[in-house]
C-alpha positions in Angstrom: 39.5 23.4 -65.8 41.5 25.0 -63.1 38.6 27.2 -61.9 37.4 25.8 -58.6 34.0 27.5 -59.0 33.4 26.0 -62.4 34.5 22.6 -61.1 32.0 22.9 -58.3 29.2 23.9 -60.6 29.9 21.4 -63.3 31.0 18.5 -61.1 28.7 15.6 -60.3 28.3 12.3 -58.5 26.4 10.1 -60.8 23.9 7.4 -59.6 24.6 3.8 -60.3 24.0 2.6 -63.9 20.8 0.7 -64.7 22.7 -2.6 -64.6 23.2 -2.4 -60.9 19.5 -2.3 -60.1 18.9 -2.0 -56.4 22.1 -3.8 -55.4 24.5 -2.1 -53.0 27.7 -1.7 -55.0 31.1 -0.9 -53.6 32.6 -0.2 -57.0 33.5 3.5 -57.1 32.9 3.4 -60.9 29.4 2.2 -60.6 27.8 4.5 -58.2 29.3 3.7 -54.8 29.9 7.3 -54.0 26.3 8.3 -54.9 24.9 5.6 -52.6 27.3 6.7 -49.8 26.4 10.4 -50.1 22.7 9.7 -50.3 22.8 7.5 -47.2 24.9 10.0 -45.2 22.7 12.9 -46.3 19.5 11.1 -45.5 20.7 10.3 -42.0 22.0 13.8 -41.5 18.8 15.5 -42.7 16.7 13.3 -40.5 19.0 13.9 -37.4 18.8 17.7 -38.0 14.9 17.5 -38.3 14.9 15.7 -34.9 17.2 18.3 -33.4 14.8 21.0 -34.6 12.0 19.2 -32.9 14.0 19.0 -29.7 14.8 22.8 -29.9 11.2 23.7 -30.5 10.1 21.6 -27.5 12.7 23.1 -25.3 11.8 26.7 -26.3 8.1 25.8 -26.0 7.3 27.1 -29.4 5.4 25.7 -32.4 6.8 22.9 -34.6 6.5 24.9 -37.8 10.3 24.8 -38.5 10.8 21.0 -38.2 7.5 20.5 -40.1 8.8 22.7 -43.0 12.2 21.0 -43.0 10.5 17.6 -42.8 8.5 18.4 -45.9 11.7 19.1 -47.8 13.3 16.0 -46.4 10.3 14.0 -47.7 11.0 15.3 -51.1 14.6 14.1 -51.0 13.6 10.7 -49.7 10.8 10.4 -52.3 13.1 11.2 -55.3 16.3 9.5 -54.2 15.0 6.5 -52.3 11.3 5.7 -52.7 10.9 6.3 -56.4 14.1 4.3 -57.4 12.9 1.4 -55.2 9.5 1.4 -56.9 11.2 1.4 -60.3 13.7 -1.2 -59.3 16.9 0.8 -60.0 19.1 3.3 -58.2 19.7 4.9 -61.6 16.4 6.6 -61.4 17.8 8.9 -58.6 19.1 12.3 -59.8 22.9 13.0 -60.0 24.4 15.1 -57.2 25.7 18.4 -58.7 24.5 21.8 -59.7 24.3 21.6 -63.5 23.8 17.8 -63.5 20.8 18.1 -61.2 19.2 20.9 -63.4 19.9 18.8 -66.6 18.2 15.8 -65.0 15.2 17.9 -63.9 14.8 19.3 -67.3 15.0 15.9 -69.1 12.6 14.4 -66.5 9.7 16.5 -67.8 10.4 15.5 -71.5 10.8 11.9 -70.5 7.1 11.6 -69.6 6.1 13.9 -72.4 4.3 17.2 -71.6 4.9 17.6 -67.9 2.5 20.5 -67.8 -0.3 17.9 -68.1 0.8 16.5 -64.7 -1.9 17.7 -62.4 0.2 17.5 -59.3 2.9 19.6 -61.0 0.2 22.2 -61.6 -1.1 22.1 -58.0 2.4 22.4 -56.7 3.3 25.4 -58.8 0.0 27.0 -57.8 0.7 26.5 -54.1 4.3 27.8 -54.6 3.2 31.1 -56.2 0.2 31.2 -53.9 2.4 31.2 -50.9 4.6 33.9 -52.3 1.5 35.9 -53.2 0.1 35.7 -49.7 3.4 36.8 -48.2 3.7 39.7 -50.7 0.2 40.8 -49.6 1.3 40.7 -46.0 4.4 42.6 -46.7 2.7 45.2 -48.7 0.1 45.6 -46.0 2.7 46.2 -43.4 4.5 48.8 -45.5 1.3 50.6 -46.5 -0.1 50.7 -43.0 3.3 52.0 -41.6 3.4 54.8 -44.1 -0.2 55.8 -43.2 0.2 55.4 -39.4 0.4 59.1 -38.8 -3.0 59.4 -40.5 -4.6 57.2 -37.9 -4.6 53.9 -39.8 -5.3 51.0 -37.5 -5.5 47.2 -37.6 -9.3 47.6 -38.0 -8.7 49.7 -41.1 -6.5 46.9 -42.5 -9.1 44.2 -41.8 -11.9 46.3 -43.3 -9.8 46.7 -46.5 -9.4 42.9 -46.9 -13.1 42.3 -46.1 -14.1 44.8 -48.8 -11.5 43.7 -51.4 -11.3 39.9 -50.8 -14.4 39.2 -48.8 -12.4 37.9 -45.8 -9.6 39.0 -43.5 -7.5 36.2 -42.2 -5.5 38.2 -39.7 -1.8 38.6 -39.0 -1.2 35.1 -37.6 -3.6 33.5 -40.1 -1.8 34.9 -43.1 1.5 33.4 -41.9 -0.1 30.0 -41.3 -1.7 30.1 -44.8 1.6 30.8 -46.5 3.3 28.1 -44.4 0.8 25.4 -45.2 0.7 26.4 -48.8 4.5 26.0 -49.0 4.4 22.6 -47.2 1.6 21.3 -49.5 3.5 22.6 -52.5 6.4 20.2 -51.6 4.0 17.3 -50.9 2.2 17.7 -54.2 5.6 17.8 -55.9 6.4 14.5 -54.3 3.3 13.0 -55.9 4.3 14.7 -59.2 7.6 12.7 -59.2 6.7 9.5 -57.7 3.7 8.8 -60.0 5.8 9.6 -63.1 7.1 6.2 -64.5 5.5 4.2 -61.7 1.8 4.8 -62.5 1.8 7.2 -65.5 4.1 6.9 -68.4 2.6 9.7 -70.5 1.0 12.7 -68.9 -0.5 13.8 -72.2 -2.3 10.5 -72.6 -3.3 10.5 -69.0 -6.1 12.9 -69.9 -7.6 10.7 -72.6 -10.2 9.5 -70.1 -11.8 13.0 -70.5 -13.0 12.1 -74.0 -14.8 9.0 -72.7 -16.2 10.4 -69.5 -20.0 9.9 -69.1 -22.2 12.9 -70.1 -19.7 14.6 -72.5 -18.4 11.5 -74.3 -20.4 12.3 -77.4 -19.3 15.9 -77.6 -17.1 16.8 -80.6 -13.9 17.4 -78.5 -11.6 15.3 -80.6 
C-alpha cells in the first residue's frame, strides 16, 4: 500500500526462524534485523534508565521514575532475551510491529491453552486495575474536596471519610506510593506470567489439576 500510516501499522520485523536457534545470524532474511534492533533497543533503554538515575541524583529527588522505567525494561528483557534463551530459540521473541505484536500476544494465550488460568496473569491484571482504581479515588477526592472547600472541607474531613468508608486513610503521599508500587508489581508479575509459559508450564488449565489431589479435599466430588 502507498499509505505510510498503514505501512507503519502493518509492517513488522520478524524474529529469526526456529532453525536459527540461539545463533547470531547476519542473514537479513533470517532475523538479522530483529537481533540488531533488539540489541540496540536494549542498550538504549538501559542507558536511558541510568540517565534517569543520574538526573534523580542530581536533583536530589526519589528514584521512582527510573524504578518504574526499569520495571518496563525488565519486561522487554524478559520477553525478548531471557525467555528465548531459556527455550533455546530467538524465534520465541515477539515480532516488532504494531499489528504483528498484538497478533503474537493474542496467539500466546491460546498457545498455552486458557491463559486466564495463569495465576500471575490474574495477579498482574488485578494490580493494573488496582493501581488505576487507587489513582481514580485520589483524583475524585481532590475534585470533591475542591468543590466543597467553600463549605469548610479540610484534609481531616477527607481522612475521616476514608477511615469511615474503607477503615483506613493512607494519606496524600501514601496513595501515590501505593499506586506506584502496584503498577511496578503489575509488570513484574507479568514477567513471571510470560517466562513460566513454555519453560515450566505447558498447559495452564492442567496446571490446576493438583487441586483435585490436594490433602484434605482430595475425596470431595469436584471432578
